[in-house]
C-alpha positions as CSV (number, residue, x, y, z in Angstrom):
1,X,40.9,36.4,6.9
2,X,37.7,34.9,5.5
3,X,34.9,35.5,8.1
4,X,32.9,32.6,6.6
5,X,35.7,30.1,7.3
6,X,35.9,31.3,10.9
7,X,32.2,31.0,11.5
8,X,32.2,27.5,10.0
9,X,35.2,26.5,12.2
10,X,33.4,27.7,15.4
11,X,30.2,26.0,14.3
12,X,32.0,22.7,13.8
13,X,33.8,23.0,17.2
14,X,30.6,23.8,19.0
15,X,28.8,20.8,17.3
16,X,31.6,18.5,18.4
17,X,31.3,19.6,22.0
18,X,27.5,19.4,21.9
19,X,27.6,15.9,20.4
20,X,30.1,14.7,23.0
21,X,27.7,15.7,25.7
22,X,24.7,14.2,23.9
23,X,26.6,10.9,23.7
24,X,27.8,10.9,27.3
25,X,24.8,12.1,29.3
26,X,22.5,9.2,28.5
27,X,25.4,6.9,29.4
28,X,25.7,8.6,32.7
29,X,22.0,8.0,33.2
30,X,22.5,4.3,32.5
31,X,25.2,4.1,35.3
32,X,23.0,6.2,37.6
33,X,19.9,4.1,37.2
34,X,21.7,0.8,37.3
35,X,23.8,2.0,40.3
36,X,20.6,2.9,42.1
37,X,18.8,-0.3,41.3
38,X,21.4,-3.0,41.1
39,X,24.0,-1.8,43.5
40,X,21.7,-0.7,46.2
41,X,22.7,3.0,45.9
42,X,20.1,5.0,47.8
43,X,18.5,8.3,46.9
44,X,20.6,11.1,48.5
45,X,23.6,8.9,49.1
46,X,27.1,10.1,48.2
47,X,27.1,8.0,45.0
48,X,23.7,9.4,43.9
49,X,24.8,12.9,44.6
50,X,28.0,12.3,42.6
51,X,26.0,11.2,39.6
52,X,23.7,14.2,40.0
53,X,26.7,16.6,40.2
54,X,28.3,15.1,37.1
55,X,25.0,15.2,35.1
56,X,24.4,18.8,36.1
57,X,27.9,20.0,35.2
58,X,27.8,18.2,31.9
59,X,24.5,19.8,31.0
60,X,25.2,23.3,32.3
61,X,28.9,23.7,31.6
62,X,29.3,21.9,28.3
63,X,26.0,20.9,26.6
64,X,23.9,24.1,27.1
65,X,26.7,26.6,26.0
66,X,27.7,24.4,23.0
67,X,24.1,23.9,21.9
68,X,23.6,27.7,22.0
69,X,26.9,28.3,20.1
70,X,25.9,25.6,17.5
71,X,22.7,27.4,16.9
72,X,24.2,30.9,16.7
73,X,27.0,29.9,14.3
74,X,24.7,27.7,12.3
75,X,22.2,30.4,11.8
76,X,24.9,32.8,11.0
77,X,26.0,30.4,8.2
78,X,22.4,29.9,7.0
79,X,21.9,33.6,6.6
80,X,25.2,34.1,4.8
81,X,24.1,34.9,1.2
82,X,24.7,32.1,-1.3
83,X,25.5,29.4,1.2
84,X,22.2,27.5,1.3
85,X,20.0,26.7,-1.6
86,X,16.6,26.1,-0.1
87,X,15.3,24.6,-3.3
88,X,17.3,21.5,-2.5
89,X,16.3,18.8,-0.1
90,X,19.4,18.7,2.1
91,X,18.9,22.0,4.0
92,X,15.4,20.7,5.0
93,X,16.6,17.3,6.2
94,X,19.5,18.9,8.1
95,X,17.1,21.4,9.7
96,X,14.7,18.6,10.7
97,X,17.6,16.6,12.2
98,X,19.0,19.7,14.1
99,X,15.5,20.3,15.6
100,X,15.4,16.6,16.6
101,X,18.8,17.0,18.2
102,X,17.6,20.0,20.1
103,X,14.5,18.1,21.2
104,X,16.8,15.2,22.4
105,X,18.9,17.8,24.4
106,X,15.8,19.1,26.2
107,X,14.6,15.5,26.8
108,X,18.0,14.8,28.5
109,X,17.4,17.8,30.7
110,X,14.0,16.7,31.7
111,X,15.3,13.2,32.5
112,X,18.1,14.7,34.6
113,X,15.4,16.5,36.7
114,X,13.5,13.2,37.1
115,X,16.6,11.4,38.2
116,X,17.3,14.1,40.8
117,X,13.8,13.5,42.2
118,X,14.1,9.7,41.8
119,X,10.9,9.7,39.7
120,X,12.2,8.3,36.4
121,X,10.4,5.1,35.4
122,X,13.2,4.3,32.9
123,X,15.6,1.5,33.0
124,X,19.3,1.4,32.0
125,X,18.2,-0.4,28.8
126,X,15.9,2.4,27.8
127,X,18.6,4.9,28.3
128,X,21.0,2.7,26.2
129,X,18.4,2.7,23.4
130,X,17.9,6.5,23.7
131,X,21.6,6.9,23.5
132,X,21.4,5.9,19.8
133,X,19.1,8.8,18.9
134,X,21.9,11.4,18.5
135,X,23.9,8.9,16.4
136,X,21.0,8.5,14.0
137,X,20.4,12.3,13.8
138,X,24.2,12.9,13.3
139,X,24.1,10.5,10.3
140,X,21.2,12.5,8.7
141,X,23.0,15.8,9.3
142,X,26.4,14.7,8.0
143,X,25.0,13.0,4.9
144,X,22.7,16.0,4.3
145,X,25.6,18.5,4.4
146,X,28.4,16.5,2.7
147,X,26.5,14.4,0.1
148,X,23.6,16.8,-0.4
149,X,21.1,14.3,-1.7
């Protein structure tokens, strides 16, 4: 079996899991914030604790392991001889977008901690807008890798 193909397959699978979490967690924040503000859900109530539990599990059980796996398999691919031509633009745009995705992941983690303490100044609308960040970064990554501009 070709080891490169296996590494690439595991990289793609871990990216898919990571992206699923990056798309879903900000949506959970929307429901959490709007539930707290519009529905009269109080800090520490059963509903608030349920949101916190779901957000924590998503981050720790899916997003963190899949982000780490994405980086490990991605770096393994990058350091495979002959795979990346650093004289081209696409590896640099992909790398910048992956760093942006990693920043967004950590931003989500910080927001989760703020929601646990009920100190987030954000609205459901702001989380909806931030939910578009991984989509834009994904576009840059996929176009960089497939089209290689």
